[in-house]
N, C-alpha and C positions, 0 to 999 in steps of 0.2 A: 668730455668737457668738464671744466672745473669752475668754481666760483672764485673771484679774486676780491681782495680787500686791498685797496691802494692807500697806504698811509701817507699823510702829510706830516705836520708837526705834532708829535705825540707829547710834547712837554705840557705840563699843567693838567694832565688827566687825573681825575680822582681815582681812588682804588677800584671802585666798581667799573668805571669806564676802562681802566687798564685790564681788568679781568675779562671784560667783553671783547676788547681788542685782541688780547692774547688767545681767546677761544676762537676767534674768527679769522685771524691773520693768515692761517694756512688754507682758508677757504670755508665757505658755508657748508653745512652738512647737506648732502644731496638727498633730501627728504621733502615731503610735501609741505611741511611747515618748519623751515630751518630755524626761524627765530624762536619758536616754541622749544625746539630741541636744545638750543643754546641756553634758553631760560631754565629748562629742566636741569641741564648740566651745572649751571651756576647757582641754582636755588633762587632764581628771580622770577618775577611775573613777566610773561611774554610782552605785554604792553610796555613794561619798563625797558626791556631790552630794545624794542623797536623805537621807543622815544629817545632813548640815549643814543642809539646809532644815528637817528635823524639829527640829533643835536650835534654829534661829532661831525656829520656831513656838513651841516650848516656852519659850523665853526672852522671847517677846513682841516680838522684833525684827521679825517678820512676824506680822501679826494673822490673816491668812487667805489661803488659796489657793482660788480657786473660779471657776466658769464665770460669765460675765456675758453673759446673752442680749441680743440686740438685739431689743427688743420690736417695733419697727416692721417689721423684716425678717420677723418671725414672724406679721405680720398684726395685731398688737395696736397699733392706731393711736390709741386714746383712752386716755390715761394721766391718771387723776384722783387728786389727793391729797385724800382726804376728811378733813374736820376735824370733830371732835365735842366738844360741851360735855357732859362727864360729871362727876358729883359727884366731887370730889377723893378722898373716902374710898373710892371704888370704881374709880378710874382704873386702878390696877395690875391688878385682876382683869378689868376690861373690856378692857384691852390684851391680856391673855393670851387671852381669848376671841376677840377680833377677829383678833389675830395668828395664831390657829390656823386661821382660815378659809382654804381652799385657794386662793382667788382674791386674797388679800391678800399682796402681796410683802414689805412691811415695815410695821411698826406701832410707834409710840413715843409717849411723853409729851413734851409741850412746855409751857412756862409760858404762862399766859394773859397778855394785855396789855389789861386792862380800862381803859376801858369799851368800846374798839373791837374787841377780839379776845377773845371768851369761850372759845375752843376750847383744850382741853388734851390731846386724843387725836388723833393723826394716823395714817391708814392709807392706803397707796398701793394703788390698784386699777387694773388694766389691763383693757381690753376692745377688741373689734374696732370699736366705735363708742361714742358717748356714751350711747346708749340702753342698751347692755349694761352700762356702768358704772353708770348710774342704777338698773338692776335689782339690781345687786350691793349698792348702797347701801341698798336696801329690805331686803335680807337682813341687812346689818349692823345696821340700825335694829331689826329684829326680835330679833336676838341681844341687843342692848343693852336693849331694852324700855324701862322707865321711866327708865333711866339716860340715855337719849338726850334731853337737854334742848334740843337744837338741833344742826343740822349743815349743812355746805355742802360743795361740791367745787370744787377749783381744777384746771382742766385744763392740761396742758402745752401750751405754744405753740411750743416748739422743743426740739430735742435738744441736750443739753450733754454733752460728753465728760467722763467721770469718770475721774480718775486719782488714785492714791495718791502718797505722798511719793516723790520721785525723788532718787537720789544719783548722783554722777558715777562713771563707770566707772573 
C-alpha cells in the first residue's frame, strides 16, 4: 500500500507550499508520524506542514490525501470494470446504489457511444479470481433489477502505475 497525493491546480503556490507538495507528491512516508518526517526533511514545524496541507486541501490545490492499496499484493488478482446499460433517467440513482456496495471500489457515469457501446454506468469490482468477480456482478444485477438492460465486464490485463500531477521541487 502506498499513500497518494492527488494534485489539483498547483498555480499560485508559495515557495514553502511548493516544497511541501514536491516532498509529498510521490507519497507520504510510511512511518507513524509522516507529517513530522516531512517537517524534519524541510526544516519546518510539523504543525505548519499540517496546516499548510489542510489549506491546500481547502483551496483545491490538493484534491485528496489517501491510501492506495495494491490489490494484487492483497490477493485481489481479478480486477473487472463492469459496464452497465441503465436507463439514463435512472443512472444517477443506480450509480449511488451500486457505488454503495462494499465490493465496488468506484462507480461513475460515462457517455454511451452508440451503436457500438451502449453502456453508461461503470463499476470497478475486485476479486481473488474471475469467478468471484462474476458472483459480484450477479449481485449488482440484482440491485439494478429491471434497470439492467445489459452488461459486460472488462478484466485488467496489466497493472498501470497511477500518479497525479507532478511539479518540480
